[in-house]
C-alpha positions in Angstrom: 36.1 50.7 104.2 37.6 53.2 106.6 35.3 54.6 109.2 35.5 58.4 109.1 33.6 61.0 111.1 32.4 64.0 109.2 33.0 67.2 111.2 32.0 69.6 108.5 31.0 69.5 104.8 29.5 71.7 102.2 28.4 70.9 98.6 28.4 73.6 95.9 27.4 73.6 92.2 30.2 75.4 90.3 29.1 76.3 86.7 31.2 78.5 84.5 28.5 78.6 81.8 26.1 80.4 84.2 28.8 82.0 86.3 27.3 80.4 89.4 28.4 79.0 92.7 25.4 77.7 94.5 25.2 75.9 97.9 23.4 72.6 97.4 20.9 71.6 100.0 18.6 68.6 99.3 15.3 67.4 100.7 16.5 63.8 100.6 19.6 64.1 102.7 20.0 60.4 103.2 21.1 59.9 99.6 23.4 62.9 99.7 25.0 61.9 103.0 25.5 58.3 101.8 27.1 59.6 98.7 29.5 62.0 100.6 30.4 59.3 103.2 31.2 56.8 100.4 33.2 59.4 98.5 35.2 60.4 101.6 36.0 56.8 102.5 37.2 56.3 98.9 39.3 59.4 98.8 40.6 59.1 102.4 42.1 55.7 101.7 43.9 57.0 98.6 47.6 57.9 98.9 47.3 60.6 96.2 49.1 60.9 93.0 51.6 63.6 93.9 52.8 65.4 97.0 52.9 69.2 97.2 53.8 72.1 99.4 52.3 75.5 99.4 53.6 77.9 96.8 55.9 80.6 98.2 53.7 83.6 99.2 50.5 81.5 99.2 47.9 83.2 101.3 44.4 82.4 100.1 44.2 78.6 100.2 46.5 78.3 103.2 44.3 80.8 105.1 41.1 79.0 104.0 42.3 75.6 105.2 43.4 77.0 108.5 40.0 78.6 109.0 38.3 75.3 108.4 40.6 73.5 110.9 40.1 76.2 113.5 36.4 76.5 112.9 36.6 80.2 111.9 33.7 81.2 109.6 33.6 77.8 107.9 30.5 78.6 105.9 31.9 81.8 104.5 35.3 80.2 103.9 33.7 77.4 101.9 31.8 79.9 99.8 35.0 81.8 99.1 36.7 78.5 98.1 33.8 77.9 95.6 34.1 81.4 94.2 37.8 80.9 93.8 37.4 77.7 91.9 34.8 79.3 89.6 37.2 82.1 88.7 40.2 79.8 88.1 38.0 77.6 85.9 36.8 80.6 83.9 40.5 81.6 83.4 41.4 78.1 82.4 38.5 77.8 80.0 39.6 80.9 78.1 43.0 79.3 77.5 41.7 76.0 76.2 38.7 77.2 74.2 40.6 76.9 70.9 41.3 73.2 71.7 37.5 72.7 71.7 37.6 71.4 75.3 35.2 72.4 78.0 35.4 72.4 81.8 32.2 70.8 82.9 29.8 71.9 85.5 30.9 70.3 88.8 29.8 69.4 92.3 32.4 70.8 94.7 32.6 69.0 98.0 34.5 70.5 100.9 34.9 68.3 103.9 36.7 68.2 107.2 36.8 64.6 108.6 38.3 62.9 111.6 40.3 59.7 111.0 41.7 58.9 114.4 42.0 60.7 117.8 44.9 62.7 116.4 44.5 62.5 112.6 42.2 64.6 110.4 41.8 65.4 106.7 40.5 68.3 104.7 39.2 66.9 101.4 38.3 69.1 98.5 36.8 67.1 95.6 35.1 67.9 92.3 32.9 65.5 90.4 30.6 65.8 87.4 27.4 67.4 88.6 25.0 65.9 86.0 26.4 62.4 86.2 26.3 62.1 90.0 23.4 64.1 91.4 19.9 64.9 90.4 19.9 68.7 90.5 16.4 68.8 92.1 16.0 65.7 94.2 19.5 64.9 95.2 19.0 61.2 94.2 22.0 59.2 93.1 21.8 58.1 89.5 22.3 54.5 88.2 24.2 53.3 91.3 27.2 55.5 90.5 30.3 53.3 90.7 32.6 54.8 93.4 35.6 54.7 91.1 34.0 57.1 88.7 32.8 59.6 91.3 35.9 61.8 91.6 37.4 63.8 88.8 39.8 65.7 91.0 40.6 65.8 94.7 42.9 67.5 97.2 43.7 66.0 100.6 45.4 67.9 103.4 46.5 65.6 106.2 46.2 67.3 109.6 47.8 66.0 112.8 47.5 67.0 116.4 51.1 67.9 117.3 52.0 69.5 120.7 48.4 70.4 121.2 48.0 72.1 117.8 46.4 71.0 114.6 49.1 71.1 112.0 49.0 70.4 108.2 51.6 67.7 107.6 51.0 66.6 104.0 49.3 67.9 100.9 48.5 65.5 98.0 46.2 65.5 94.9 44.4 62.9 93.0 43.3 63.4 89.4 41.3 60.8 87.3 42.4 62.5 84.1 45.6 61.3 82.4 46.8 64.9 82.0 46.6 66.8 85.3 44.9 70.2 85.0 47.4 72.8 86.3 44.6 75.2 87.1 43.4 72.8 89.8 46.7 72.4 91.8 48.6 75.5 90.7 46.2 78.3 90.3 43.3 77.1 92.5 45.1 75.4 95.3 48.3 77.5 95.2 50.6 74.4 95.4 54.0 73.6 94.0 55.4 70.1 93.5 57.8 68.8 96.1 59.7 66.7 93.5 59.9 67.8 89.8 59.6 65.3 87.0 63.3 64.8 86.6 63.8 64.0 90.3 60.8 61.6 90.2 62.1 59.8 87.2 65.5 59.3 88.7 64.3 58.3 92.2 61.7 55.8 90.8 64.0 54.2 88.3 66.9 53.8 90.7 64.6 52.5 93.4 63.2 49.8 91.2 66.5 48.9 89.7 68.4 48.6 93.1 65.6 47.1 95.3 63.6 45.0 92.8 65.7 44.1 89.8 69.3 43.8 91.1 68.5 41.3 93.9 67.0 38.7 91.4 69.9 39.0 88.9 72.1 36.2 90.3 69.4 33.5 90.9 66.9 34.4 88.2 69.1 35.8 85.4 66.6 35.2 82.5 63.8 36.8 84.4 66.0 39.6 85.5 66.8 40.3 81.9 63.2 40.3 80.8 62.0 42.5 83.7 65.0 44.9 83.3 64.3 45.4 79.6 60.6 45.9 80.2 61.4 48.5 82.9 64.0 50.4 80.8 61.6 50.4 77.9 58.8 51.8 80.1 61.0 54.6 81.6 62.5 55.5 78.3 59.1 55.9 76.6 57.3 59.3 76.5 54.2 59.9 78.7 53.2 59.6 82.3 54.6 57.3 84.9 51.7 55.6 86.5 52.7 53.5 89.5 49.6 51.3 89.5 50.0 50.5 85.8 53.7 49.8 86.2 53.1 47.5 89.2 50.1 45.6 87.8 51.0 45.5 84.1 54.6 46.0 83.4 55.7 43.8 86.3 52.5 42.2 87.6 51.5 40.5 84.3 54.9 39.0 83.8 55.0 35.1 83.9 58.5 34.1 85.1 60.6 31.5 83.5 61.7 30.3 86.9 58.7 29.1 88.9 60.6 29.9 92.1 60.5 33.6 91.4 57.7 34.9 93.6 56.0 37.7 91.7 53.5 38.4 94.5 56.5 39.1 96.8 58.0 41.4 94.2 54.7 43.4 93.9 54.6 43.7 97.7 58.1 45.1 97.7 57.2 47.5 94.9 54.3 48.9 96.9 56.8 50.1 99.6 59.1 52.0 97.2 57.4 55.4 96.8 57.5 56.0 100.6 60.9 54.5 101.0 62.6 56.4 98.2 60.5 59.5 97.8 58.8 59.5 94.5 55.2 60.3 93.4 52.7 57.8 92.1 52.2 59.8 88.9 54.4 62.1 87.0 55.6 62.9 83.5 58.5 60.7 82.6 61.8 62.3 81.5 63.4 59.5 79.3 66.7 61.3 79.1 67.3 60.8 82.8 67.5 57.0 82.4 70.9 56.2 80.9 70.5 52.4 80.9 69.6 50.8 77.6 67.7 47.6 76.8 70.2 44.7 77.3 70.0 43.1 73.9 73.7 42.4 73.1 75.2 39.3 74.8 79.0 38.8 74.4 79.7 35.2 73.3 83.4 35.5 72.6 85.9 38.3 72.0 84.9 38.2 68.3 81.2 37.4 68.4 78.2 39.2 70.0 74.6 37.8 70.1 72.2 40.6 69.2 68.5 40.1 70.4 66.3 42.6 68.5 63.2 42.0 70.7 61.8 39.6 73.3 62.1 36.0 72.3 58.7 34.3 72.8 60.0 30.8 73.2 63.4 30.9 74.8 63.6 27.1 75.6 62.8 26.2 72.0 65.3 28.7 70.6 68.4 28.4 72.7 70.0 25.3 74.0 73.2 25.0 76.1 75.5 22.1 75.1 78.4 20.6 77.0 80.6 18.1 75.0 82.5 15.1 76.3 85.6 17.3 76.8 83.8 19.8 78.9 83.6 22.5 76.2 80.6 24.7 76.4 78.5 25.7 73.4 75.3 27.6 72.6 72.9 26.1 70.2 70.4 28.5 68.5 67.5 27.1 66.5 67.8 28.9 63.1 67.3 27.8 59.5 69.4 30.7 58.2 72.1 30.1 60.8 72.2 26.4 59.9 72.7 27.2 56.2 75.3 29.8 57.0 77.3 27.3 59.2 76.8 24.6 56.6 78.2 26.8 53.8 81.1 27.8 55.9 81.9 24.2 56.6 81.6 23.2 53.0 83.9 26.1 52.0 86.5 24.9 54.4 86.3 21.3 53.0 86.7 22.6 49.4 89.8 24.6 50.1 
């Protein structure tokens, strides 16, 4: 766990049903402080899902963050941030009311923490109020697994550069599959550095060039399986989730060649987002990926082998055969194929 020093933090209850932003102060501060420290450690270690910059013309949130960094009216600034979130949540609720969805009452935690001598973070997080804190006592309920604490968070990395504290990176983290635009767009006044098309292109090309292509020559069967799985994932609708891709699409694969080191491949995958500039989560744009699943293998000029889906037992289905004259054949286990070849042979004999 990372050891962070809390320079400043405030907790607010934000409730659109009562139109309330209330500073939360508890008699049992030990529980609250432990909760905040654990949350900050968890968030601070997270790389974030997506990187942003401030929207052109952004004034409010940029000013609020600079006030916190410079210790200018931190209490008043935090109150204004809470009021801003309340208004943006009310606006968002009006838009989704017909969908029978509701923005829940939340605990808003605003923190400024020191990571190293020259590195700081501003962390703005929202979690479910009822689930995580007793409204009166401040006691933590049921042990509260850390992974479930945070619904949404925003992290501004701050570095001491040439004697001045400078915001160097803005990222968000959202536990929900569908990111709420009111949080990052309306509330935080951010815009994405890379759009979904750019993310899709960068991520796919990075994986193809640095992970798949290098194993093609020595591990062709595994390259084919992993390539097809990657193409299928990118050409499917929905969100790209880096952790899911790494641990499930690639990580759960059992190679045909025992010499293929899957742990090494996962380590290499971990480096790609920073190396090739793509976010950890974004909405996939399938039309960007032009590659198709490699399911047609040319056997001769006249014959193609079409594989309709993954073959569960490759060794039991395909056999290479080399005759005494050095001629190469492919044997395929198939009752239907056997009957077809037998009929063809009998036809030739009857002519």
